[in-house]
N, C-alpha and C positions, 0 to 999 in steps of 0.2 A: 337579483337578490335585493329585497327591501332593506331599508335602514335598520329596522328591528332585527332582521335575520343576520345582517352583517355584524351588528353589535353582539348578538348572542354567540356567533361564531368566534368573534374576537375574544369575548369573555372566557370561552371554553378552550381557547388555544393553550397549548402547553409550553412553558418556558423552563429552561434548565439553568442552574446556578451552582457555583462552587459551595460545597457544604463545609462550614467551619467546624472546629472541634466541639464548640459549645452550640446548643440550639440557637438559631437565629440566622442572620445574614452577615456576609463579609461586606462591610460598608467602606467605600473609598471616598476620601475627602477630595473635592475638586473646587476650582474657582467658582463654579456654579452652585456649590453646596454638596451635601453628601448624596452619593448614589450607590446602588447595588448593581453590578454588572450582571445581566441575565442574557440568555441566548435562546434562539429559536430551534437549536439542534445541539445534540451532544458533541457533534463534530466541531461546531463553532466554539463551544466552551473549551474543548481540548486545544484548539488553536490558540486561544487566549491564555488559558491557565496551565496547559500541559496536563500530564497525568494527575488527577486529583479525585477526591471524593466529590460526589455530586448529588443533587436532589432536583426534583422538578415539581411544579405545581401549575395550576391554571392561572391565566392572567387575572381573573376575578379574585381568586384567593390571594395571589401575590399582592395585589393592591390593598387588600384588607389587612394583610400581615405585615406590610412595611411599617417600620416605626414612623411616628409623626415627623414630618419634615424631610424624610428620605424618599427619593424617587428611584425608579429603576431605569437603567440605561440599557436599552435593548440592542444586542449585537454591536458592541462598541467598536469592533474592527471591521464590521461589514459595510457594504455600500449604502444601506438604508437604515442607519442608526437613528433611533428616536428615543425621547424621554417619555416615560410612562409614570403617571401618578393618578391619584383619585380624581383630580380635576378633569381628566379625559372622560371618565364615565359620567361625572356630574354634568358636563357640557353636552355629551351625546344623549344622556337620558332626558335632559330638559328639552333638547331639540326634538327627540323622538316623541315626547309627550305632546309638544306643540303640533307636530305633524299629524299625530294620531287624532288629536282633538279638533283638527280643522275640518 
């Protein structure tokens, strides 16, 4: 799979999160700054939050919807936890453009 194909697949991947009472995200304050816990499956969300209301969206939409300065923490209890913010796409988009233009 080429870099642009991997990036497109990543952008369209679905993430699940606990739905708050009011529209928006449940933001957790951490030593590293505010994060929203998100999960790659409903099962992982259930292990983290227990029975709860939930919502889902694509990675691309999530990055656009997050408030300024808030990042997503993907699968916080899993073996491959990582932080997701708009900088991930800015870096990969720039690298992809350089590779395409070469």
